[in-house]
C-alpha positions as CSV (number, residue, x, y, z in Angstrom):
1,M,18.6,-6.6,9.9
2,K,18.6,-10.1,11.4
3,T,19.6,-13.0,9.2
4,I,16.5,-14.3,7.4
5,L,16.2,-18.0,7.8
6,C,13.3,-19.2,5.8
7,I,12.1,-21.6,3.2
8,L,12.4,-19.9,-0.1
9,L,9.0,-19.0,-1.7
10,I,8.2,-20.2,-5.1
11,T,6.1,-17.7,-7.1
12,L,3.5,-16.5,-4.6
13,M,3.6,-18.4,-1.3
14,G,5.0,-21.8,-2.5
15,S,3.2,-25.0,-2.8
16,P,1.5,-26.7,0.2
17,I,3.5,-29.5,1.7
18,S,1.7,-32.8,1.5
19,N,4.3,-35.3,2.7
20,A,3.2,-37.6,5.6
21,G,3.7,-35.8,8.8
22,L,1.6,-33.9,11.4
23,A,-2.1,-34.4,10.8
24,L,-4.2,-31.4,11.8
25,T,-7.4,-32.9,10.5
26,Q,-8.5,-36.3,9.1
27,A,-11.8,-36.6,7.2
28,G,-13.1,-33.3,8.6
29,K,-12.2,-34.1,12.2
30,A,-9.7,-32.1,14.2
31,Q,-6.7,-34.1,15.4
32,V,-5.0,-31.5,17.6
33,P,-6.1,-28.6,19.8
34,I,-5.1,-25.0,19.4
35,L,-3.3,-23.8,22.5
36,T,-2.7,-20.3,23.7
37,Q,-0.3,-19.8,26.6
38,A,-0.1,-18.0,29.9
39,G,0.5,-14.2,29.4
40,A,-0.9,-14.3,25.8
41,T,-1.5,-10.8,24.4
42,A,-4.8,-9.7,22.7
43,P,-3.3,-10.2,19.2
44,E,-2.1,-13.7,20.1
45,L,-5.6,-14.6,21.3
46,R,-7.0,-13.2,18.1
47,A,-4.5,-15.2,16.1
48,A,-5.7,-18.4,17.8
49,R,-9.4,-17.6,17.0
50,E,-8.5,-16.6,13.4
51,L,-6.7,-19.9,12.9
52,A,-9.6,-22.0,14.3
53,V,-12.3,-20.2,12.3
54,T,-10.3,-20.4,9.0
55,L,-9.4,-24.0,9.5
56,K,-13.1,-24.8,10.2
57,T,-14.0,-23.2,6.8
58,I,-11.3,-25.1,5.0
59,T,-11.6,-28.5,6.6
60,G,-15.0,-28.5,8.3
61,A,-13.3,-29.4,11.6
62,D,-14.1,-27.8,14.9
63,F,-10.9,-27.0,16.7
64,E,-10.7,-26.7,20.5
65,V,-9.0,-23.4,21.5
66,R,-7.8,-23.3,25.1
67,E,-4.9,-22.2,27.2
68,A,-2.1,-24.7,27.7
69,S,-1.9,-26.1,31.2
70,G,0.2,-28.6,33.1
71,G,-1.6,-31.5,31.4
72,A,-0.6,-30.6,27.9
73,P,-1.7,-33.0,25.1
74,A,0.8,-35.1,23.2
75,Q,0.3,-33.0,20.1
76,A,-1.0,-29.5,19.4
77,I,-0.8,-26.2,17.6
78,L,1.0,-23.7,19.8
79,I,0.2,-20.0,19.4
80,G,2.7,-17.4,20.5
81,A,6.0,-17.3,22.3
82,G,4.9,-18.4,25.7
83,P,6.3,-20.8,28.4
84,V,5.1,-24.0,26.7
85,A,6.6,-22.8,23.4
86,R,9.9,-22.2,25.0
87,E,9.8,-25.7,26.6
88,K,8.8,-27.5,23.4
89,F,11.0,-25.4,21.1
90,P,14.2,-24.6,23.1
91,E,16.2,-24.0,20.0
92,V,14.1,-21.0,19.0
93,P,15.6,-17.6,20.1
94,F,12.3,-16.1,21.2
95,D,14.0,-13.2,23.0
96,Q,15.7,-12.1,19.8
97,L,12.7,-11.9,17.5
98,G,12.0,-8.6,15.8
99,Q,8.6,-7.0,16.4
100,E,7.1,-8.5,13.2
101,E,9.4,-11.5,12.7
102,I,7.6,-14.8,12.4
103,I,8.4,-18.4,13.4
104,I,6.6,-21.4,11.9
105,K,8.1,-24.6,13.0
106,T,7.2,-28.3,13.5
107,S,8.8,-30.5,16.1
108,G,7.4,-34.0,16.4
109,D,3.7,-33.7,16.8
110,W,3.8,-30.0,17.6
111,L,3.3,-27.0,15.3
112,L,4.5,-23.6,16.5
113,L,3.0,-20.4,15.1
114,A,4.7,-17.4,16.8
115,G,6.4,-14.1,16.3
116,G,7.6,-10.9,17.8
117,R,5.2,-8.6,19.6
118,P,2.9,-7.0,18.9
119,R,1.9,-8.4,15.4
120,G,4.3,-11.2,14.7
121,T,2.1,-14.1,15.8
122,L,-0.9,-12.8,13.8
123,Y,1.4,-12.6,10.7
124,A,2.7,-16.1,11.4
125,V,-0.9,-17.5,11.4
126,S,-1.8,-15.5,8.2
127,Y,1.4,-16.7,6.5
128,F,0.7,-20.3,7.5
129,L,-2.8,-20.2,6.2
130,Q,-1.7,-18.6,2.9
131,R,1.3,-20.8,2.3
132,E,0.2,-24.2,3.6
133,C,-3.6,-23.9,3.1
134,Q,-3.6,-21.7,0.0
135,V,-6.0,-19.2,1.6
136,R,-6.2,-15.8,-0.2
137,W,-7.9,-12.6,1.1
138,W,-8.1,-10.8,-2.3
139,T,-10.4,-8.0,-1.0
140,P,-12.7,-7.4,2.0
141,W,-15.5,-9.0,-0.1
142,A,-13.6,-11.7,-2.0
143,T,-11.6,-14.6,-0.6
144,R,-10.4,-18.1,-1.5
145,M,-10.8,-20.9,1.0
146,P,-9.9,-24.2,-0.7
147,R,-11.6,-27.2,0.9
148,N,-9.3,-29.9,2.3
149,E,-10.8,-32.2,4.9
150,S,-7.5,-34.0,5.6
151,L,-4.8,-31.4,6.3
152,V,-1.4,-33.0,6.9
153,L,1.8,-31.0,7.3
154,G,5.4,-32.0,6.4
155,E,8.4,-30.6,8.2
156,L,8.3,-26.8,8.6
157,N,11.1,-24.5,9.6
158,V,10.4,-20.9,8.7
159,R,11.9,-17.8,10.2
160,F,11.3,-14.5,8.4
161,Q,11.4,-10.8,9.1
162,P,9.9,-8.4,6.5
163,P,12.6,-6.1,5.1
164,F,10.3,-3.0,5.3
165,E,9.4,-1.9,8.8
166,S,6.5,0.3,7.5
167,R,4.3,-1.3,4.8
168,D,1.4,0.8,3.4
169,P,-0.6,-0.2,0.3
170,F,-2.5,3.1,0.6
171,W,-5.7,2.2,-1.3
172,Y,-9.2,2.6,0.0
173,L,-10.0,-1.1,0.3
174,A,-6.7,-1.6,2.2
175,F,-7.9,0.5,5.1
176,D,-10.2,-2.5,6.2
177,G,-8.5,-3.8,9.3
178,D,-9.2,-7.5,8.8
179,W,-7.8,-7.3,5.2
180,A,-4.8,-5.3,6.4
181,V,-3.7,-7.6,9.1
182,R,-4.3,-10.7,7.0
183,N,-2.2,-9.2,4.2
184,F,0.7,-7.9,6.5
185,S,-0.1,-4.2,6.2
186,N,0.7,-2.0,9.3
187,S,-0.5,1.2,7.6
188,Q,-1.1,4.2,9.8
189,S,-4.4,4.6,8.0
190,A,-5.8,1.1,8.2
191,R,-8.5,0.4,10.8
192,L,-6.2,-1.8,12.9
193,T,-7.3,-2.3,16.5
194,V,-5.2,-3.2,19.5
195,E,-6.2,-6.9,19.1
196,M,-5.1,-6.7,15.5
197,G,-1.6,-5.7,16.7
198,G,-2.0,-2.0,16.2
199,K,-0.2,-0.2,13.5
200,I,2.5,2.4,12.8
201,A,1.4,5.3,14.9
202,Y,2.0,8.8,13.5
203,K,1.4,12.3,14.7
204,G,0.8,14.7,11.8
205,F,1.9,12.3,9.0
206,V,2.8,14.9,6.4
207,H,2.8,18.6,5.3
208,T,2.8,19.9,8.9
209,F,4.7,23.2,8.7
210,Y,1.5,25.3,8.9
211,P,-0.3,23.0,11.4
212,L,2.7,23.4,13.6
213,V,3.0,27.1,13.1
214,P,-0.4,28.4,11.9
215,P,0.0,31.7,10.0
216,E,-3.3,33.0,11.0
217,K,-2.1,32.8,14.6
218,F,1.5,33.8,14.4
219,F,2.3,35.7,11.2
220,K,1.2,39.1,12.5
221,E,3.5,38.9,15.5
222,H,6.3,36.9,13.9
223,P,6.5,37.5,10.2
224,E,10.2,36.5,10.4
225,W,9.1,32.9,11.0
226,Y,7.8,32.6,7.4
227,S,9.3,32.5,3.9
228,Y,11.2,35.6,2.6
229,R,10.4,35.8,-1.1
230,K,10.6,38.6,-3.6
231,G,11.7,41.1,-1.0
232,K,9.0,40.4,1.6
233,R,7.8,37.9,4.2
234,T,4.8,35.9,3.0
235,T,2.6,33.0,3.9
236,D,0.9,32.7,0.5
237,H,2.0,29.2,-0.8
238,A,5.1,29.6,1.3
239,Q,7.1,27.7,3.9
240,L,8.8,28.4,7.2
241,C,12.1,30.3,7.6
242,L,14.2,27.4,8.6
243,A,17.3,29.4,9.7
244,S,15.4,31.4,12.4
245,P,16.7,30.3,15.8
246,E,13.6,31.5,17.6
247,L,11.4,29.5,15.2
248,R,13.5,26.4,15.7
249,D,13.0,26.5,19.4
250,F,9.3,27.2,19.0
251,V,8.8,24.2,16.8
252,V,10.7,22.0,19.3
253,Q,8.1,23.2,21.9
254,R,5.2,22.4,19.5
255,V,6.6,18.9,18.8
256,R,6.8,18.2,22.5
257,E,3.1,19.4,22.9
258,W,2.0,17.1,20.0
259,L,3.8,14.1,21.4
260,K,2.3,14.6,24.8
261,E,-1.2,14.8,23.2
262,S,-0.4,11.5,21.4
263,P,1.8,9.4,23.6
264,E,1.2,6.3,21.3
265,A,3.0,8.1,18.4
266,R,6.4,6.7,17.4
267,I,6.8,9.0,14.3
268,I,6.0,12.7,14.1
269,S,6.1,14.7,10.9
270,V,8.0,17.9,10.7
271,S,7.6,18.5,6.9
272,Q,7.2,21.1,4.2
273,N,3.8,22.3,2.9
274,D,2.4,20.7,-0.2
275,W,3.8,23.4,-2.6
276,Y,7.0,25.2,-3.3
277,G,7.8,28.6,-1.8
278,A,11.0,27.9,0.1
279,C,12.5,30.8,2.1
280,E,15.2,32.8,0.4
281,C,16.4,34.9,3.3
282,P,20.2,35.2,3.7
283,G,20.3,32.6,6.5
284,C,18.4,29.9,4.6
285,K,20.2,30.8,1.4
286,A,23.6,30.4,3.0
287,I,22.8,26.9,4.1
288,D,21.3,25.9,0.8
289,D,24.2,27.3,-1.2
290,A,26.7,25.3,1.0
291,E,24.6,22.1,0.7
292,G,23.7,22.3,-3.0
293,G,20.0,22.9,-2.6
294,P,17.0,23.6,-0.3
295,A,17.3,20.1,1.3
296,G,20.2,21.7,3.2
297,S,18.2,24.2,5.3
298,M,15.4,21.6,5.6
299,L,17.6,18.9,7.1
300,S,19.5,21.4,9.3
301,F,16.2,22.5,10.7
302,V,14.8,18.9,11.2
303,N,18.1,17.7,12.7
304,Y,17.9,20.5,15.3
305,V,14.4,19.5,16.3
306,A,15.4,15.8,16.5
307,E,18.4,16.5,18.7
308,K,16.3,18.5,21.1
309,I,13.5,16.1,21.5
310,G,15.6,12.9,21.4
311,P,16.4,12.7,25.2
312,E,12.8,13.2,26.3
313,F,11.3,11.0,23.5
314,P,13.9,8.3,22.7
315,Q,11.3,6.1,21.0
316,V,10.1,8.7,18.6
317,A,11.5,9.6,15.1
318,I,11.1,12.8,13.2
319,D,9.8,12.3,9.7
320,T,10.4,14.8,7.0
321,L,10.1,14.9,3.2
322,A,12.6,14.9,0.3
323,Y,9.9,16.2,-2.0
324,Q,9.9,18.4,-5.1
325,Y,12.3,21.2,-4.3
326,T,14.0,19.3,-1.4
327,R,14.4,16.0,-3.3
328,K,18.1,16.3,-4.0
329,A,20.2,15.2,-1.0
330,P,22.6,17.7,0.7
331,K,26.3,17.6,0.1
332,N,27.5,17.4,3.7
333,L,24.7,17.1,6.2
334,K,23.4,13.7,7.3
335,P,20.1,12.9,9.0
336,R,20.4,12.2,12.7
337,P,19.7,8.6,13.7
338,N,16.2,9.6,14.9
339,V,15.3,11.3,11.6
340,I,13.3,9.6,8.8
341,V,13.7,11.1,5.4
342,R,10.8,10.3,3.1
343,L,11.8,10.5,-0.6
344,C,9.0,11.1,-3.0
345,S,8.7,9.9,-6.6
346,I,6.1,12.3,-7.8
347,E,8.0,13.5,-10.9
348,C,8.7,10.0,-12.3
349,N,7.5,8.1,-15.3
350,F,5.5,5.2,-13.9
351,A,5.0,3.4,-17.2
352,V,8.5,2.0,-16.7
353,P,10.4,0.9,-13.6
354,L,12.2,3.6,-11.5
355,D,15.6,2.2,-12.4
356,A,14.9,2.8,-16.1
357,P,16.8,5.5,-18.0
358,A,13.7,7.7,-18.0
359,N,13.9,7.9,-14.2
360,A,17.7,8.4,-13.9
361,A,17.4,11.6,-11.9
362,F,15.3,9.9,-9.2
363,A,17.7,6.9,-9.2
364,R,20.6,9.3,-8.4
365,D,18.6,10.9,-5.6
366,I,17.7,7.6,-3.9
367,Q,21.3,6.5,-4.1
368,D,22.4,9.7,-2.5
369,W,19.8,9.6,0.3
370,S,20.4,5.9,0.9
371,R,24.1,6.6,1.4
372,I,23.6,9.1,4.2
373,S,20.3,7.9,5.9
374,D,19.8,5.3,8.6
375,R,16.0,5.3,8.0
376,L,15.0,6.1,4.5
377,Y,11.3,5.9,3.6
378,I,9.6,6.3,0.2
379,W,6.4,8.0,-0.8
380,D,5.5,6.3,-4.1
381,Y,2.6,7.0,-6.5
382,T,0.5,4.2,-8.0
383,T,-2.6,5.9,-9.4
384,D,-3.7,8.8,-11.6
385,F,-5.0,11.4,-9.2
386,A,-6.6,13.4,-12.0
387,H,-8.6,10.4,-13.1
388,Y,-8.9,7.5,-10.6
389,L,-10.9,5.5,-13.2
390,Q,-8.8,6.1,-16.2
391,P,-6.7,3.2,-17.5
392,H,-3.2,3.7,-15.9
393,P,-0.8,1.0,-17.2
394,N,1.8,0.9,-14.4
395,W,1.0,-2.7,-13.3
396,Y,4.2,-4.2,-14.5
397,S,6.3,-1.5,-12.8
398,L,5.1,-2.3,-9.3
399,G,7.3,-5.3,-8.5
400,P,10.5,-4.0,-10.0
401,N,10.0,-0.7,-8.1
402,V,9.5,-2.5,-4.7
403,R,12.7,-4.5,-5.3
404,F,14.5,-1.3,-6.4
405,F,13.6,0.3,-3.1
406,Q,14.8,-2.7,-1.1
407,Q,18.1,-2.7,-3.0
408,H,18.6,0.8,-1.8
409,H,18.0,-0.1,1.9
410,V,14.6,1.6,2.2
411,R,13.0,0.9,5.5
412,G,9.4,2.1,4.9
413,L,7.3,2.2,1.8
414,F,4.1,4.2,1.3
415,E,2.4,3.2,-2.0
416,Q,-0.2,5.9,-2.5
417,G,-3.2,4.9,-4.6
418,A,-6.9,6.0,-4.9
419,Y,-7.5,6.4,-1.2
420,Q,-10.9,8.2,-1.1
421,S,-13.2,5.7,-2.7
422,Q,-13.7,2.2,-4.0
423,G,-13.7,1.5,-7.7
424,A,-10.5,3.0,-9.0
425,E,-9.0,1.3,-12.0
426,M,-7.5,-2.1,-11.0
427,A,-7.6,-1.0,-7.4
428,E,-8.2,-4.5,-6.1
429,L,-5.3,-6.0,-8.0
430,R,-2.8,-3.2,-7.0
431,A,-3.7,-3.3,-3.3
432,W,-3.3,-7.0,-3.0
433,V,-0.2,-7.3,-5.2
434,L,1.5,-4.4,-3.4
435,A,0.6,-5.9,0.1
436,Q,2.3,-9.2,-0.9
437,L,5.4,-7.5,-2.3
438,L,5.8,-5.2,0.7
439,W,5.8,-8.2,2.9
440,D,8.4,-10.1,0.7
441,P,9.9,-8.2,-2.3
442,R,11.4,-11.5,-3.6
443,L,8.0,-12.7,-4.8
444,D,7.4,-12.9,-8.6
445,D,5.1,-9.9,-9.3
446,R,4.0,-11.3,-12.7
447,A,3.0,-14.5,-10.9
448,L,1.1,-12.5,-8.3
449,I,-0.8,-10.6,-11.0
450,R,-1.7,-13.9,-12.8
451,E,-2.8,-15.4,-9.5
452,F,-5.0,-12.5,-8.6
453,L,-6.6,-12.3,-12.0
454,E,-7.5,-16.1,-11.9
455,G,-8.6,-15.9,-8.2
456,Y,-10.7,-12.7,-8.4
457,Y,-12.1,-12.8,-12.0
458,G,-12.2,-16.6,-12.6
459,P,-12.8,-17.5,-16.3
460,A,-12.4,-13.8,-17.2
461,A,-8.8,-13.8,-16.1
462,Q,-7.2,-14.4,-19.6
463,P,-9.2,-11.6,-21.4
464,I,-8.3,-9.2,-18.6
465,A,-4.7,-10.2,-18.9
466,D,-4.9,-9.5,-22.6
467,Y,-6.4,-6.1,-21.8
468,M,-3.5,-5.2,-19.5
469,N,-0.9,-6.3,-22.1
470,L,-2.7,-4.2,-24.8
471,M,-2.7,-1.1,-22.7
472,Q,0.9,-1.6,-21.6
473,E,2.1,-1.9,-25.2
474,A,0.0,1.1,-26.2
475,A,1.6,3.2,-23.5
476,R,5.2,2.2,-24.6
477,G,7.3,5.4,-24.8
478,H,4.8,7.6,-23.1
479,N,5.7,9.5,-19.9
480,L,3.0,8.2,-17.5
481,T,2.6,10.6,-14.6
482,C,0.4,10.4,-11.6
483,F,-1.6,13.3,-13.0
484,S,-2.2,12.1,-16.5
485,P,-4.6,14.0,-18.9
486,S,-7.1,12.1,-21.0
487,D,-5.5,12.8,-24.4
488,V,-2.8,10.2,-23.9
489,P,-1.6,8.0,-26.7
490,F,-3.0,4.8,-25.2
491,L,-6.6,6.1,-25.2
492,K,-6.9,6.4,-29.0
493,F,-9.9,4.9,-30.8
494,K,-8.1,1.9,-32.2
495,T,-6.8,0.8,-28.7
496,L,-10.0,1.5,-26.9
497,A,-12.1,-0.4,-29.5
498,Q,-9.8,-3.4,-28.9
499,A,-10.1,-2.9,-25.1
500,E,-13.9,-2.7,-25.3
501,A,-14.1,-5.9,-27.3
502,I,-11.8,-7.7,-24.7
503,W,-13.9,-6.6,-21.7
504,R,-17.1,-7.7,-23.5
505,R,-15.4,-11.1,-24.0
506,A,-14.5,-11.1,-20.2
507,E,-18.1,-10.3,-19.3
508,A,-19.4,-13.1,-21.5
509,A,-17.0,-15.6,-19.8
510,V,-18.6,-15.0,-16.4
511,E,-22.2,-14.2,-17.3
512,S,-23.4,-17.3,-15.4
513,H,-21.5,-16.4,-12.2
514,P,-23.2,-13.4,-10.6
515,D,-20.4,-12.5,-8.2
516,L,-17.7,-12.7,-10.9
517,A,-20.0,-10.9,-13.4
518,W,-20.3,-8.0,-10.9
519,R,-16.5,-7.8,-10.5
520,V,-15.9,-7.8,-14.2
521,R,-18.5,-5.0,-14.8
522,Q,-16.7,-2.9,-12.2
523,G,-13.4,-3.7,-13.9
524,H,-14.9,-2.6,-17.2
525,L,-15.8,0.9,-15.9
526,P,-12.4,2.5,-16.6
527,V,-12.6,1.8,-20.3
528,R,-16.1,3.2,-20.4
529,Y,-14.9,6.2,-18.5
530,A,-12.3,6.8,-21.3
531,W,-15.1,6.6,-23.9
532,L,-17.2,9.1,-22.1
533,V,-14.4,11.6,-21.5
534,R,-13.1,11.5,-25.1
535,W,-16.4,10.8,-26.8
536,T,-16.2,13.6,-29.5
537,Q,-12.6,13.0,-30.3
538,L,-13.1,9.2,-30.5
539,R,-16.2,9.6,-32.8
540,D,-14.0,11.7,-35.1
541,E,-11.2,9.1,-35.1
542,C,-13.8,6.4,-35.8
543,R,-15.1,8.2,-38.9
544,K,-11.6,8.9,-40.2
545,L,-10.7,5.2,-39.9
546,E,-14.1,4.3,-41.4
547,A,-14.4,1.9,-38.5
548,Q,-17.5,0.5,-36.7
549,W,-18.5,2.3,-33.5
550,P,-18.4,-0.3,-30.7
551,L,-20.9,1.3,-28.3
552,D,-24.4,2.6,-28.2
553,S,-24.5,5.7,-30.4
554,S,-26.1,7.6,-27.5
555,R,-23.5,9.0,-25.1
556,K,-26.4,9.6,-22.7
557,A,-27.3,5.9,-22.6
558,V,-23.6,4.9,-22.1
559,A,-23.4,7.4,-19.2
560,R,-26.6,6.1,-17.6
561,E,-25.2,2.5,-17.6
562,F,-21.9,3.8,-16.2
563,L,-23.7,5.5,-13.3
564,E,-25.8,2.4,-12.5
565,T,-22.7,0.2,-12.3
566,A,-20.6,2.8,-10.3
567,T,-23.2,3.6,-7.7
568,G,-25.3,0.4,-7.6
569,P,-25.3,-2.3,-4.9
570,G,-22.3,-4.6,-4.3
571,P,-21.2,-7.3,-2.0
572,A,-20.6,-6.9,1.8
573,G,-17.4,-5.0,2.3
574,W,-17.9,-2.9,-0.9
575,S,-19.2,0.7,-0.9
576,K,-20.3,2.6,-4.0
577,I,-17.8,4.8,-5.9
578,T,-17.8,8.4,-4.6
579,H,-14.6,9.9,-6.0
580,L,-13.5,9.9,-9.7
581,N,-10.5,12.0,-8.9
582,E,-8.6,13.4,-5.9
583,S,-10.4,16.7,-6.1
584,G,-13.7,15.0,-5.2
585,L,-15.5,14.7,-8.5
586,T,-18.5,12.4,-7.9
587,P,-20.0,10.1,-10.6
588,E,-23.2,12.1,-10.4
589,K,-21.5,15.4,-11.0
590,F,-19.3,13.9,-13.7
591,L,-22.3,12.6,-15.7
592,E,-24.1,15.9,-15.6
593,R,-22.2,16.9,-18.7
594,F,-23.7,14.0,-20.6
595,V,-27.4,14.6,-20.0
596,K,-27.7,15.5,-23.7
597,D,-26.1,13.8,-26.7
598,P,-23.8,15.9,-28.7
599,E,-24.7,16.9,-32.2
600,E,-23.0,14.5,-34.7
601,K,-20.8,16.0,-37.4
602,K,-22.0,15.2,-40.9
603,P,-19.7,12.9,-42.9
């Protein structure tokens, strides 16, 4: 990795520099033009437009955007690493910039915003607007654009390259292309166009054994290509026979076909199905015994494919999983340089950081894979797939985990959240905080959380912070998985009654602000979801405690209010909640069980 030469960030993006210097605007009038350069790419032209439009919103000034010519002005904002930039900033090593590395630099009356291609210049503009102008793109429907009619810059000299080459905050709202490029995400799932700099281009992505070798097409003729288990060949929740020489060559052929179908792909997945069922034939077993586990036959197989396709596709890497039964690294084998191993944290306790004693086994695995891999990626889990809307207090583990991954030389990070619908518990906060951390893990995650709460919820920020602290404390000592049930200790009556009171206080704080009130009502839904799911048990707990019931006594009425909020209208960029879990449970189907109120037990 290139040496990072940049101004250190304080908390989020640092404070804006206000010393006398280069004036971009004075009293709402632009003082400099925005110059593109000969040979500018589509992303660089977009970067210039984005800068002009955003500065107009902030300052009220109309900025001229044009291509630099022979009669260049005495002062300007230069976009991209073109010929004028090389002339005005000869000390900048433009030819050495990484693909996503950024340069932000002043020299006299010139400001340079540039970066490596394809996305670096776009990121430089976004970083500049966030750091110097305090712009925030919280969600596709909520931004912060502070007014400043006189924008004056001090000396700037920033050179930065993000430590993760693949950055994917895999939450539904993060798929919005404008949001993604502004928040430095190059996710393969984001709607990033060519003029947005494109994205990490995959073929397959994950769990591709059966798509590569469909059993319905090949099992009858080649049963020996599939798992040998309990004395027979099978495709029922099984895998491939990784020691079969004929199968290996067939998969090489299939990979070549896939890459020719998708020439833009730079990563292709050759990875196990999403279940167990590894082959136990003598050939596979011999490799696994020698290597200390099933990662042995897996890596041997993937290395073979990578070696064969490497000469024809030198720009492509083979991606495979270290997942469930293949999580433990092999004893002797090492991934080839064109192999990406993607280690998965699915078994971990997410209430605490991954370097905590509760996650010691995973910490050993990442250390072992990091020692032998040139390109180690991570598949991390940041939601509850069984209950997208259920409170899931992992917020304070996000930052420590991202830094933990960086410390172990991880190159790509996939933070899987609620990816099928809007409205998951604290989805907006997690997506934005993760995007910022994936760009720069050195940022203070607690400061990011505070800033998001204040920016997105306004006067309700403190009550919501109190709620988060309450749930975090209530979950202390609990093994928080990414498939948590509803009978967890932090969803007892006493805790939920406190949480309900806090959210009502939050709603009262913003009742005169319609936009903020809508956001807080959406944020309140997870607590209401917990009341509905555990209604009977919570009523029993309330009676035993001789406490006051904090909701309407009719579950049917609470359910109706829940549905109206979950599926009602919202701001531009929002869409109604359609999934309450990964299996596809809709709010409407969920609430069918509450059409009648349950009979109350007599005291």
